[in-house]
C-alpha positions as CSV (number, residue, x, y, z in Angstrom):
1,X,38.6,118.2,86.1
2,X,39.8,117.6,82.5
3,X,41.3,120.6,80.7
4,X,38.8,122.0,78.1
5,X,39.3,121.2,74.4
6,X,41.1,124.2,72.7
7,X,39.4,125.2,69.6
8,X,40.7,127.5,66.8
9,X,38.0,128.9,64.6
10,X,38.9,129.8,61.0
11,X,36.2,131.9,59.4
12,X,36.1,135.0,57.3
13,X,32.5,135.9,58.0
14,X,32.3,138.1,61.2
15,X,28.7,137.0,61.8
16,X,29.3,133.3,61.5
17,X,32.6,133.7,63.5
18,X,30.8,135.5,66.3
19,X,28.0,132.8,66.5
20,X,30.5,130.0,66.4
21,X,32.6,131.5,69.1
22,X,29.5,132.0,71.4
23,X,28.3,128.5,70.7
24,X,31.7,126.9,71.6
25,X,32.4,129.1,74.6
26,X,29.0,128.2,76.1
27,X,30.1,124.6,76.4
28,X,32.3,124.1,79.6
29,X,34.2,121.3,77.9
30,X,35.4,123.7,75.1
31,X,37.3,126.9,74.9
32,X,38.1,129.2,71.9
33,X,41.8,130.0,71.9
34,X,41.7,132.1,68.7
35,X,39.8,133.2,65.7
36,X,41.5,133.5,62.3
37,X,40.0,135.2,59.3
38,X,42.0,133.5,56.6
39,X,44.3,130.5,56.0
40,X,47.6,132.4,56.5
41,X,46.5,133.6,59.9
42,X,45.3,130.1,60.7
43,X,48.8,128.7,60.1
44,X,50.4,131.3,62.4
45,X,47.9,130.8,65.1
46,X,48.1,127.0,65.0
47,X,51.8,127.1,65.5
48,X,51.5,129.7,68.4
49,X,48.3,128.4,70.2
50,X,48.6,124.7,69.6
51,X,44.8,124.1,69.4
52,X,43.3,120.6,69.9
53,X,41.0,121.1,66.9
54,X,40.4,123.6,64.1
55,X,37.1,124.4,62.5
56,X,38.1,125.5,58.9
57,X,36.2,127.5,56.4
58,X,36.8,126.7,52.7
59,X,36.7,129.9,50.8
60,X,38.6,132.8,52.4
61,X,40.5,135.9,51.1
62,X,44.3,135.8,50.7
63,X,44.6,132.1,51.5
64,X,41.8,129.5,51.4
65,X,41.1,126.4,53.6
66,X,42.8,123.9,51.2
67,X,46.2,125.6,51.3
68,X,46.0,126.1,55.1
69,X,45.0,122.5,55.6
70,X,47.9,121.3,53.5
71,X,50.4,123.4,55.4
72,X,49.1,122.7,58.9
73,X,48.9,118.9,58.3
74,X,52.5,119.0,57.0
75,X,54.0,121.1,59.8
76,X,51.7,121.1,62.8
77,X,49.3,118.1,62.4
78,X,46.0,119.1,64.1
79,X,42.5,117.6,63.8
80,X,40.5,119.7,61.3
81,X,36.7,119.9,60.9
82,X,35.8,121.6,57.6
83,X,32.7,123.7,57.4
84,X,31.6,123.8,53.8
85,X,28.7,124.8,51.5
86,X,26.8,122.7,48.9
87,X,28.3,124.5,45.9
88,X,30.3,122.3,43.5
89,X,33.4,124.4,43.9
90,X,33.3,124.2,47.7
91,X,32.5,120.5,47.6
92,X,35.5,119.8,45.4
93,X,37.8,121.8,47.6
94,X,36.3,120.1,50.7
95,X,37.2,116.6,49.4
96,X,40.6,117.8,48.5
97,X,40.9,119.1,52.1
98,X,40.1,115.6,53.3
99,X,42.8,114.2,51.1
100,X,45.2,116.7,52.6
101,X,44.4,115.4,56.1
102,X,41.2,117.1,57.3
103,X,39.1,114.5,59.2
104,X,35.6,115.4,58.3
105,X,33.3,118.1,56.9
106,X,29.8,119.2,57.7
107,X,27.5,121.6,56.0
108,X,28.2,125.2,56.8
109,X,24.8,126.5,58.0
110,X,23.7,130.1,58.0
111,X,23.3,132.0,61.2
112,X,19.8,130.7,62.0
113,X,20.7,127.1,61.2
114,X,24.0,127.3,63.1
115,X,22.1,128.0,66.3
116,X,19.7,125.2,65.6
117,X,22.3,122.6,64.7
118,X,24.7,123.6,67.4
119,X,24.5,120.4,69.5
120,X,25.6,118.3,66.5
121,X,28.5,120.6,65.7
122,X,29.7,120.6,69.3
123,X,29.6,116.8,69.5
124,X,31.7,116.5,66.3
125,X,34.2,118.9,67.7
126,X,34.6,117.0,70.9
127,X,34.8,113.6,69.1
128,X,37.3,114.7,66.4
129,X,39.5,116.5,68.9
130,X,40.4,113.2,70.5
131,X,41.8,111.7,67.2
132,X,45.6,111.5,66.9
133,X,46.4,112.8,63.4
134,X,49.5,112.1,61.4
135,X,51.8,114.2,59.2
136,X,50.9,114.7,55.6
137,X,54.1,115.6,53.8
138,X,52.9,116.9,50.4
139,X,53.2,120.5,51.5
140,X,56.3,120.0,53.6
141,X,58.6,122.0,51.3
142,X,56.2,124.8,50.4
143,X,56.6,128.4,51.3
144,X,53.2,130.0,51.7
145,X,52.6,133.5,50.3
146,X,51.3,135.7,53.2
147,X,50.1,139.2,52.1
148,X,49.7,140.3,55.7
149,X,53.3,139.4,56.8
150,X,54.4,143.0,57.2
151,X,51.2,144.2,58.9
152,X,50.8,141.8,61.8
153,X,52.3,142.1,65.3
154,X,55.6,140.4,65.7
155,X,54.1,138.0,68.3
156,X,51.9,136.5,65.5
157,X,54.8,135.8,63.2
158,X,55.6,132.1,62.7
159,X,58.8,130.9,64.3
160,X,61.6,129.5,62.2
161,X,61.8,127.5,60.0
162,X,58.6,128.9,58.4
163,X,59.4,131.5,55.8
164,X,56.9,134.0,54.3
165,X,57.3,134.9,50.6
166,X,56.8,138.3,49.2
167,X,53.2,139.2,48.3
168,X,51.8,137.7,45.2
169,X,48.3,138.0,43.6
170,X,45.9,136.0,45.8
171,X,44.8,133.7,43.0
172,X,48.3,132.1,42.7
173,X,48.9,128.8,44.4
174,X,51.6,128.4,47.0
175,X,55.1,128.2,45.5
176,X,57.6,125.4,46.2
177,X,60.6,126.0,48.3
178,X,63.9,124.6,46.9
179,X,66.2,123.8,49.8
180,X,69.9,123.0,49.7
181,X,69.4,120.4,52.4
182,X,65.9,119.2,51.9
183,X,64.3,117.2,54.7
184,X,63.8,113.5,53.6
185,X,60.2,112.9,52.7
186,X,58.0,111.1,55.1
187,X,55.0,108.9,54.1
188,X,51.6,110.4,54.5
189,X,50.5,107.1,56.1
190,X,52.9,104.6,57.7
191,X,52.3,102.0,55.0
192,X,54.7,99.1,54.6
193,X,56.4,98.8,51.2
194,X,56.2,95.0,51.1
195,X,54.1,93.4,48.3
196,X,50.6,92.2,49.1
197,X,50.2,88.6,50.1
198,X,49.4,86.1,47.3
199,X,45.9,84.8,47.5
200,X,45.6,81.1,48.1
201,X,44.8,78.8,45.2
202,X,41.4,78.2,46.7
203,X,40.7,81.9,46.8
204,X,41.9,82.4,43.2
205,X,39.5,79.7,42.0
206,X,36.5,81.3,43.5
207,X,34.2,83.5,41.5
208,X,32.8,86.5,43.5
209,X,29.9,88.3,42.0
210,X,30.1,91.6,43.9
211,X,32.4,93.7,46.1
212,X,31.1,95.8,49.0
213,X,33.2,98.6,50.7
214,X,32.4,100.4,54.0
215,X,34.1,103.5,55.3
216,X,33.6,106.4,57.7
217,X,36.0,109.0,59.1
218,X,39.1,109.1,56.8
219,X,37.2,107.2,54.2
220,X,37.0,109.5,51.1
221,X,40.8,109.7,50.5
222,X,41.1,106.0,51.4
223,X,38.4,105.1,48.9
224,X,40.0,107.2,46.2
225,X,43.3,105.4,46.7
226,X,41.8,102.0,46.7
227,X,39.5,102.6,43.7
228,X,42.3,104.4,41.8
229,X,44.4,101.3,41.9
230,X,41.8,98.7,40.9
231,X,42.3,97.3,37.4
232,X,40.3,99.3,34.7
233,X,38.5,96.1,33.6
234,X,37.4,95.2,37.1
235,X,34.8,92.4,36.4
236,X,32.1,93.0,39.0
237,X,30.1,95.9,40.5
238,X,31.5,97.7,43.5
239,X,29.1,99.0,46.1
240,X,30.4,101.7,48.5
241,X,28.9,102.8,51.8
242,X,30.6,106.0,53.0
243,X,29.2,107.7,56.1
244,X,28.6,111.3,54.9
245,X,26.2,114.1,55.8
246,X,22.9,114.3,53.8
247,X,23.4,116.5,50.8
248,X,26.9,115.4,50.0
249,X,26.5,112.0,48.4
250,X,26.4,113.4,44.9
251,X,29.4,115.5,45.6
252,X,31.3,112.4,46.8
253,X,30.4,110.5,43.7
254,X,31.4,113.3,41.4
255,X,34.7,113.8,43.3
256,X,35.6,110.0,43.2
257,X,34.7,109.9,39.5
258,X,37.3,112.6,38.9
259,X,39.9,110.7,40.9
260,X,39.6,107.1,39.5
261,X,39.5,105.3,36.2
262,X,36.4,103.3,37.0
263,X,33.0,104.8,36.4
264,X,31.5,106.1,39.6
265,X,27.8,107.1,40.1
266,X,24.9,107.3,42.5
267,X,22.5,104.4,42.3
268,X,18.9,104.7,41.1
269,X,16.0,102.7,42.4
270,X,15.5,99.5,40.5
271,X,18.8,99.8,38.7
272,X,20.5,96.7,37.4
273,X,24.2,96.8,38.5
274,X,26.9,96.6,35.8
275,X,30.3,95.1,36.2
276,X,33.2,97.6,36.5
277,X,31.0,100.4,37.9
278,X,31.3,101.9,41.4
279,X,27.9,102.6,43.0
280,X,27.2,104.9,45.9
281,X,23.7,105.3,47.7
282,X,21.6,108.3,47.3
283,X,21.3,110.8,50.2
284,X,19.9,109.5,53.4
285,X,19.1,106.0,52.0
286,X,20.3,102.5,52.7
287,X,21.8,100.7,49.7
288,X,20.1,97.3,49.5
289,X,19.0,94.8,46.8
290,X,15.9,92.8,45.8
291,X,15.9,89.1,45.3
292,X,17.3,89.3,41.7
293,X,20.0,91.7,42.6
294,X,18.5,95.0,41.4
295,X,19.1,98.0,43.6
296,X,16.6,99.1,46.3
297,X,17.1,102.4,48.1
298,X,15.6,101.8,51.5
299,X,14.3,104.5,53.9
300,X,14.1,102.2,56.8
301,X,15.1,103.5,60.2
302,X,18.8,104.3,60.6
303,X,21.1,102.0,62.5
304,X,23.7,103.4,64.9
305,X,22.3,106.8,63.8
306,X,23.5,106.1,60.3
307,X,21.7,106.1,56.9
308,X,23.3,104.8,54.7
309,X,24.5,102.0,56.9
310,X,27.1,99.3,56.0
311,X,25.4,96.5,57.9
312,X,22.2,97.0,55.9
313,X,24.2,96.7,52.6
314,X,26.3,93.8,53.7
315,X,23.3,91.8,55.1
316,X,21.4,92.4,51.8
317,X,24.4,91.3,49.8
318,X,24.6,88.1,51.9
319,X,21.0,87.3,51.0
320,X,21.3,87.9,47.3
321,X,24.9,86.6,46.7
322,X,25.6,84.1,49.5
323,X,29.2,82.9,49.3
324,X,29.8,85.2,46.3
325,X,30.4,88.5,48.1
326,X,33.8,90.0,49.0
327,X,33.6,92.8,51.5
328,X,36.1,95.4,52.6
329,X,36.0,97.5,55.7
330,X,38.1,100.7,55.9
331,X,38.9,103.4,58.4
332,X,36.1,104.7,60.5
333,X,34.6,105.3,63.9
334,X,32.3,102.8,65.6
335,X,31.3,99.3,64.6
336,X,29.2,99.6,61.5
337,X,29.8,96.8,59.1
338,X,30.7,94.1,61.7
339,X,27.2,92.5,61.9
340,X,27.0,92.4,58.1
341,X,30.4,90.9,57.8
342,X,29.4,88.3,60.4
343,X,26.6,87.1,58.1
344,X,28.8,87.2,55.0
345,X,31.4,85.1,57.0
346,X,28.7,82.6,58.0
347,X,27.7,82.2,54.3
348,X,31.2,81.7,53.0
349,X,31.9,85.2,51.8
350,X,35.3,86.8,52.1
351,X,36.1,89.8,54.3
352,X,39.1,92.1,54.3
353,X,39.9,94.8,56.9
354,X,42.3,97.8,56.7
355,X,45.1,97.6,59.2
356,X,45.5,99.9,62.2
357,X,48.7,101.6,61.0
358,X,47.1,102.9,57.8
359,X,43.7,103.8,59.3
360,X,42.8,107.3,60.4
361,X,40.5,105.7,62.9
362,X,40.7,102.0,63.6
363,X,37.2,101.6,65.1
364,X,35.3,99.9,62.3
365,X,38.1,97.6,61.1
366,X,39.0,96.7,64.7
367,X,35.4,95.8,65.6
368,X,35.2,93.4,62.7
369,X,38.6,91.9,63.4
370,X,37.8,91.4,67.1
371,X,34.5,89.7,66.1
372,X,36.6,87.1,64.3
373,X,34.8,87.6,60.9
374,X,37.8,89.0,58.9
375,X,39.8,86.7,56.7
376,X,42.6,89.2,55.7
377,X,44.0,92.3,57.4
378,X,45.9,94.6,55.0
379,X,47.4,98.1,54.9
380,X,45.5,100.4,52.5
381,X,48.2,100.3,49.8
382,X,47.9,96.5,49.5
383,X,44.1,96.1,49.3
384,X,43.6,97.0,45.6
385,X,46.6,94.9,44.5
386,X,45.2,92.0,46.5
387,X,41.8,92.4,44.9
388,X,43.4,92.6,41.4
389,X,44.9,89.2,41.9
390,X,41.6,87.7,43.0
391,X,39.4,89.1,40.2
392,X,39.8,87.8,36.7
393,X,38.7,89.4,33.5
394,X,34.9,89.8,33.1
395,X,32.9,86.7,32.4
396,X,29.7,86.7,30.4
397,X,28.1,84.5,33.1
398,X,27.8,87.6,35.5
399,X,25.1,89.2,33.4
400,X,23.2,86.0,32.9
401,X,23.3,85.0,36.6
402,X,22.1,88.5,37.8
403,X,19.3,89.3,35.4
């Protein structure tokens, strides 16, 4: 029989913590190895207990979830599932936690909802615990301020080389450690430093009308990086399908808007797309298009348990812009997007997939590559530069052709 998955719960609410513990312990495939009430304790317990996965609260006294996530992913990389609320502050921190290496977040329910949604939470814990995460170095040289350092049992103190600074007011950020012999920085993702390939002359002569991007687990930070590096005068609309729990789509759009130069917004029914704008679907709706290219938010049945679904968007783009759609598939679990890319491929569209080395999860890109419908496989840091070579300054013909 397989060893149970070791879960570390990080939660400052005694009630939620107690319910979470009971829920996890009731599953024979899981075991709670520890409960931390703040980020500093989570850091120490992660080093000592070596959990397979951490459920991480966002706002906690002394040290919050963001600081703890940054440190853990720099020193003891561990799959992290964030439990967050809908408030703007919590959402902003949650997306920053994803950028720091957390894999996913779900809504933090109250005690009643937690019991009702327990099956979904347990399934995510089991799934994410199997993911091999990588080191994120941005907090590698930080010393974290731990107000409880002198009050905890010696057995909970972190082993060298972790150092605990003297107590500071809890609203201060972690300070930076200056080392005489600093450890050489390591890349957050194993991305090659080579230049992106040059598009063929034939590809450069083509005039694509739209770009579609699909992503799932690991997607938000990947999207932020890709979109941040697109030229500010990008000449066509960009449509993004990111798998995300209902209620968080607006937060994703707002967070991406704060991270990139291009305008980012949620779509509206019947809207006419505008070049240079990044569009995300509304909560629990498929992003599709009518015959003249205006946006239609579909409430059709989900596909693969997903709504929005990338296949629905890519298939709709293939109908409206055959041969004039460029699609990108990024990190994610499953095979969503492959069928849509197949149709685009048949109609002379152009498909790009993120490579395995730079993907948090290679499921979605791998499925499309193995189906033989991908024209170019690139590491994340080369996708935007490759697109910038393909797309030329805006042409007045776009608006006329898509009225």
